[in-house]
C-alpha positions, 0 to 999 in steps of 0.5 A: 610821573615827576610831580608824584616822584617828587613828592614821594622823595620829600616824604622819605626825607621829611616834610617840614611844613608847620601845618603838617604834623608827623610821627616816624614809627620804628617798630624794630627799635621801638623808637618814635620820632616827631616830624614836620609841625609836630617837632617839639610839640606836647600832647594836648593844647599844643595841637589844638590849633590843628583842626584834626585835633582841636576841631574834635568837639562834643556836641549834641546832635538831632536824629536828622544830624543837626548840631544843636549845641557844643560843649560849654555852650547853652542847652548842651545836654548829655542825657538824651533829650533837650531839657530847653529849647534851642533854635538853630537855623530858624527851627526851634526844637522843643524841651524833649528833643532827642539828641545824642552826644557826639564828637564832631571830627573835621575831614583831614588828609594824610600820608604814609611813607613806608620806610622798611617793609618785610614781605609776609612769608605765610601770606601776602603783603607786608609787615611795616617796620618802620614808617612815617605817618603825617596829617594835614588839614589842608590838601597837600601833594601826595596826601589824601582824604582819610578814607573815613570821609569818603563813603560810596565815593563821596567826600564828606567834611566831617564825621560824628563819633560817638562820645560814649559806649552804646546804650538802647533808647526803648522806642516803645517806652519813649526811655533810654535803657540805662541799666543795660535791660536785656530787652531790645527790640532790633526792629524798632529800638535805637542805639544811643550815645548819652551819659549816665547809662550802662553800656548795652551788652548781649548778656541774654539778648541777641546783640550780634554786630548785625543786631547791634548795626540794625540799632544804630541804623534805626536812628535814621540816614546816616547813622551806623555802628562805628566802623574800622575807618572811623576806628582809624581816624582816632588811632592815627591822631593818637599816634601823631599826637603823642608820638606812641602807640601806648594809649594806656601808658599816655592817657590811662589804663581804662576800666580794666582792673575790675573782677571779671564777674558774671555779668556786664560789669561795665562802668556807666558812661559819662565819667569824663563829662567834665573833661569835655574835649580834652583827653585824660581819666576820670577821678579815682584809681587808674584801671578802674576808671574811664578814659577819653581821647579828645572827647571819645570815652572809652575807646579802649577798656570798659566793654568790647565794641563791635567795629563794622566794615570789616570781615575776616576770612579764615580757613587758614587763609586770614584775609581782611576785607573792608568796605565804607558803606553798605555792610554786611557779615560773611561776605567778601564781595563788593563793596568789600576790598581786599586789605592786601596783607595777611593778618597774624595767625597767633595771639600775642602782643602786636609787633607789626602791622599789615601794609599794602599801598591801598591799605595804608590807613589801617592798623591790623596786626600782622605779627605779635611777638612784642609786649605789653608796652612796646612797640604797641602795647596790645594784644591780638586775638584771632581764629584763623582756623575757623571754617568761614568768615569772622567779625571784629571788635575793638578795645577790650573789656573791665578785666583785660588789664595790660592787654587792653588799649586802642589797637587791640583787636579781636577777630575771633568771633563768628557773626552770630556771637553776642555776649556780656562783654561786648556791644557797640557804639554809633557813628554818624556820617554827614549827609548830603 
């Protein structure tokens, strides 16, 4: 209709409203241009007035989804249990109440304007060659609620990302496993987000994606494994704030230059505690210390993280399927939907993301002829000839160097895979 046409034209010409922030990404010419309210802004404080960015706040969350304190407030603690009683909504939570360190992420609206598309010759969908990405705190004509905030058709005002990579709470012992002890009881123990713990791995225990999902679900209603939608939230906000896809160049390398070793060589969580809601890297040598993007520590580097809600059909086809609830491995039936484009069929540095109109919010590689700096700076791992379905991980590990970043996907492992190099992280979706 005419209103839709008018908004599409506006997207091509460019929005000028100050409460819309955006970036134009020209993948072919490696050029990134700030748009609308983002013009003349610098990363950091300049974006704090926009709730999508400045509203990201570390907090402590009960298993029932109650925020007891935000970073800097009395009673805020990052060790997994209250050290002083807190009264909230006339309810007093005693010392010892379990609390997870999460990052409150307010709902936002987005629009992607594809300016240059190229058909994928050996599959379906398009390579995105040039596009504009916009974000707004409030509804705008032609904008959509980011799908991370729509679960099984219900719109959520907030989601809660994990501040820290997942460790495990041993229910039978009543204590957190701080040294990646390989003793998980997948039927009862709980995935956690606390400071001072070595991230859990599958060194010897069967920490598959499905079992990591179980640990997350064990925490209660609303708790799940980090998924492709929540990852997309952080990715989209980063590229608009920094006018770049290169997370390593703009914030820090992350823990990526350690010796590979023979065990779980990841660093203990919490090195960025003092940075609170800010972005940056911990004190120390770049490449050996943790990084954080607005409260979310080690979104890249340190240890690979399982990402849920994304199943890859291989058999030479290399199609991705996504869902926003009721996650399962090795299926493409409901609630999973076809992303509408074919993933890249070789290893390398990302040069284009796939595009379909229904999945314009995803950052999944369709072409890999870039380098370690531009246009994205991250690698892609795949196994498209595998005879079945594969699962997904994000971010890289302690010894992966310049390959690593917030857009480095691996879709090369089968659902029964576990390893010392991969763990997971929590996500809480607001209930009601």
